[in-house]
N, C-alpha and C positions, 0 to 999 in steps of 0.2 A: 504494500500499499504505499503510495507517494505521499510526502508530506508537503503541503503547500508553504513556500517561503514567501514573506512579504517582500516587496521591492527594497525596502530600506534595509533588508538583511541579506540580500542577494549579492554574493561575493563579487559577481561581474560588475555590478554597479557600485558596490562599496569601494573596490578597488580603483575603479575608473574615476570615480569623483575624488578620491584622495589623491590620485595622480594628477588631475586637473588642478586640484587645490594647491599642491606643492610644485607644480610644473616649472614656474620661474622663480620660486623662493630660494633666496641665496644664503639663508640663515640669519640669526639676529644681528643686528647692527652694532657697531661699536663706535658710534659717534661720542665725542666728549662734550659735555654740557658744564656750563659753569655752575657753582653751588650758589644757592640763594639763601642769605642769611636768615629770612623770616620762615622759609622752609625748614631750614636747620634746627630752628627752636622747636617746631612741632615734632620733628624726629626725636629731639631730646626728651621731649615730654611722653615718648612712647608711640606716637603714631606714625604707621607707614602711610604714605601719600600716593594716591592714584588720581589720575585725571579721567573725568566722566565724558568721554567724547571718542568718536571714531574719526573725526576730522584731524587730518595729520596736520594741516597748516595752522589750525587753531590750537592744537596741543604744542606745537613747536614755540609759539609765542610766550608761553608760560612754563616751559619745560626746564628742568634742572636736574643735577645729579642726584637729588634727593628723592626724586619721583621714581616709583618702581613699577607701576602699572597702569593699565587704561581699562576702562569698562565700555563695552557697546551694548546697544540694545536694539530691538526691532524698529524703534523710531529713528535712532541715529543711523542704522543701516539704510533705512528707507530714504533718509535725507541724501545720503551718498548715492544711492542707486538712481533716484530721480534726476540727478544731474546728467545722466547718460553715460557716466563714466565706466559703468559695468556693462553696457550694451554688447560690447564685442565679445566679451567673456561669455555672456549669457547666450547669444546666438551659436558661438562656437561649441559650448558645452552641450547645448541641446542637440546638435546634430551628432555629437560623439556618444551621448547616452543613448539615443535612438538607434544608433548603429549596433550598439552593444546589447540593447534591451528593446527590440522593435515592439514589444507588447506593453511598454509602460503607458500607463493612462496619463491623460493630460494633467490631473491632480498630482499624481506621483512625480511627475516631471517637474512640475512648479516647486514642490517642497524639496527635491533634490537640488534644484538649481539655487533656492533660497539658502539652503545649508551651505551649498558651494560659495556662494557670495559672501556669506559671514565669515567663512573660513578664509577666503582670499583677502578680506578687508583686514581681518585680524592678523594675517601673516604679514600684510604690507606693514601694519604698524610695529610688529615685532621686528621685521627687516630693518626698517627706518630707524627705530629708537632702542632697540635692544631690550624692550620692556615685556612683562607677562601682560597677556590680554584676556579679559573675561569675554567668553563667547556665548550667545543667546539660542536657546532652542526655539523652533516654530511654535507658536502658541497653541497650535492644534495638538501638540503633544502633552499638554498640560494635565489632560484627564487620563492619559494612557500610560500606565506603569511601564509597558512593555516597549512602546515607542520612545519613551524618555530614556530608558537604559540603552536602547540601541543607539540612538543619536548621540547621546553623551559619551559612549565608548568610542564612536566614530571620531568625534571632535578630539578626543585624547589620543587617539591613534595618529591623528594628523600632526600634532606637536605636543607631546607628553610633557615637555620641558618649559613651554611657555603659555599654554592655554589652561585658564581656569574655565569650568563649564558652568554657566548660569541655568538655574532650574527654577521655574516659578514656584512659589509657596501655595501649594494646593494639597488637598489629602492625599491624591497620588503622587505627589512630590515627595512627601515625607517617607512613603514606602520606598520609593526609588532611589531617592538621595542615601537612605540606610544602605542599600545594596552597592551603590556606586562608591560610597565612602570606604565601605568594606573591602573594595577592590583596588583602592589607593587612587581613586580618581579625584582631583581636587575640585570640590563643588562649592560654587558660589550661590546658596540658596537666597535667591532674590524675591523681591516684593514683599517684604516683611514689614510689619507697622506697630509691633508691640513686643513688650518683654516677655509676655507669655507664649507667643507664637515662637519666639527664638529659644525660650527655655525648653518647649518641646522639641525644636529642631536640634539644639545641641545635645540634649540628653538621649533623644531616640534615634536621630538620624547621623549625628556626628559630621556635619559638613565642614569644609574648610573655614567657610564665612557665611555669616547671617546679615541681614540688613534691617535697618529702620529707615524709611523713606520720609525723613522728618519734615521736609518742606511742605510736602503735601498734606501732612497733619495739621500744621498751622493754617494752610489755605482751606482745610475742611472746616475748621472752627470758625474762621473769619466768614467764609461764604454762607454758612448755616446759622451764622448769628448766635451761637452757642456761648460766646465769650471773647475775650481777647486773644488773638492767635500767637502772641509772644510766648515763647518757651514751651508750647505744646510739644510740638516734634523733638525739640531738644531734651526735654524731660523723659520722655519715651526712649530716645537713643540712649541717654545715660543710664537710665534704669535697666535697659536690656544690656548694655555694656557691663554694667555691675553684676547683673544675673550670670551672664555667660562667663564672666571672669571668675565668679564664685564656683561656678561648675567645673571650671578648668583645674582649680585649686583643690576641689573636694573630690572629685570623681576621676579615677584613672581611666585613660582612654580617650577623654574628651579635650581636643586642642582647637576647638571652634574659636574664631576671632570675629569681633563685631565691626561692622561697617556702619559708618554714618553717611547715609547717601541722601539724594535729593536736596542738596544745599542751595540756597537761593541768594545769599550775600556773604560778604567776608567776615562779618561779626560771627556768624554761625560757625565758620572755621575756627576762629579764636576761641569761642565758647566751648567747642568740643575737642579742644586740644587734649591729647592724652588717650582718647578712644583708639582702639586697635588699629583701625583704618579710617582714613578721610578720603572719600571719593568725591572730587571737586570738578564741577564743570570749568572749563576754561575761563568763563567771564567771572565766575565767582573767585577763581584763583587769583585773576588779575586784581580784583576788588580787594582781596585780602592782601596782595603784595603792596597795595598802594595805601593801606591803612596806617595811620600814626600811632603805632604801638611799639612797645619795648619788650625785650625778653622777660623782663620782672612782671610785666602785667599780664603775661600768659600763664595761667595756672590750671590744672585739671580741676574741673567741678564735679560735684556730686549731684545726683538727681535731686536730692533733698535741698540742695542750695538754690533751686529754681522755683520761683512762685508763678502759678497759673491763675489766671481769673476767669472762672466759668459763670454763666448766667444762673443766678440762684432760682430764677423763675422757670429754668429748663432742667429740672431735677433728673428726669429719665436720661436725656442727652449727655448731661454732665456726668451722670454716674457711668455711662457707657465710656465717655472719653477717659475717665480715672482708670478704666481696666486696661488702658494702653501701657501703663507702667505698673500696675499691681498684679500681684501674683498670690492667689490664696491657697489654703492647705487643700481645699476640694480639687484645685487644678493640680497640685503636686501630686495627689493621690492617683488622679487619672494618668498622669505621665508615667509614675512608677509602674502602674498596671500595663501600661502600653509597652514600657521596656520588658516587663516580665513575660508578657504574651507576643513579643515582636515576631517569632517564627510563625505565629498564626495569623499575624495581619499581612496579608499578600495584596491587599487592593485597598484604596483610599477610603471606600465605604466601610471597610472593616474597623478603620481607625474612627471614622464618623460615628459609627454605632457605638464603639466603646465610649467616646466622650459623652454621648447622650446617656449611656448606662450610668455614668458618673454624675449626671446632671450639669454637665459642662457646656455652656453655650460658647462653643468656638468655631464650629462650622455650621453654616447656614446651607440648606438644600436650595441652590438656584437653579431655576428652570430656564429652558431656552429663551422664554419671554422676558424673564427677569434680566438675563444677561443682554438681551437685545435693548431694553431700556436703559441699562446701566452702560453700554456701549455708546448710546446716543447721547447720554448725559455727558460722558467724558470722565475726565481723570478724577474729579471731584464729586461725589454723589450728594444727592438731596437726602439728608438724613430722615425727613418727614416720610419719605416713600418707602422705608424699609424699617418700621417699627418693630423692635425685638431682635432685628439682625446684630450679631456682633461687628462692631465698628471695624476692628482690625480685619476680620474675614471680608467685610464689605470693602474696604479700601484695597485689599488684596485682589479681589475679583475686579474691581474698578480700574486698577492698574493693568491686570491682564487684559481686560477688554480695550483699553485704550491702545495698548501695543498691539493686540489682535487687529484693530483697525487700521494702524499704520501697517502692519503686515498685510493685510488685504490689498492696500494701496501698492505695496511692493510685489505682491503675487500678481495682481493685475498687469503690471509692467512687465514681468517675466513672462506671463501667459501671451500678452501680446506679441513679444518679440520671438517666442517660442512658436507661436502660430505663423509668423511671417517667414520663419526660418524653414 
């Protein structure tokens, strides 16, 4: 009896796409960049510095010897693809893949080319800057453990020394990341928004990195009129960092590092000095470099140092916001049970059911219509539309759908070029 092999696991396709990805790759760059004093201060306080961009020209404007890595995502890759810079590669790769796999469907072709484009863009950054790069999976993989495992392994195979693989924070992601981490693949478990999400990630899945997209949390509070936006995201990021750091100290086998992401201004860079990793958009890096600060004025803050002001008349929403940085005993009991039963949790829904059994409101059951509405609204959801939904999970799904919208635009360009070819 023959066993059906998915296209993304077909060795002919896998090997061909890998060859196309590394075809002109010359290895990591060795360019010399000057040190920048203000970056050095952040390093002295314990922070690794990354740039949040796939734009090489923008990166070079604020680069220095202190910067170690870059992060890309579906939105940033789409911005590059829409310029037409990848059109020749897309047309050429389409013909080569069709020759190797005549029966490939149009959708499978698009996903393979999107994977290739991500890999080629990341390799160009490695080649130019000699830095590690986080590469992102296609959003369609977010609800599929098997596809997540396959594409993450394929990224790692292309460049194990310089690629971190970004997996979006979803129930299936927790399961897949646990397996990938066990295989030694460095995972950047992205689209996180709370200390409790990252507590579960570090304790259960052991990724190399977790995130708090702090700028979006401030924007959430502001746009929904729940209170003052200042310090919301910063407090969540610091609380998550403290949580992850504590797990590293207390639990053997956990080496997860905290990333502060989605920064909007230079002050946030200074306020979060000391967090394991600061991933900074070039514009924000420039803002930080221009700030009138001294080394003495930079000091690591604790989450308790930050005051947040929420609307007392919006008690339900305010309580939900507080859960971004609070972890209670009930949640810890759920996580410990998940760790104990890890071998029996093979799909995301298994983890969802276990959280419900413990009375933990961490995962919401998002329907296709829910996701359509969320995608239409954009990165920042309307809290009044989703009463009772956990804010961190709502923000994660909103971020995923925002990236999926940009991925659709990227996929459409690929499909058009593939059809023309």
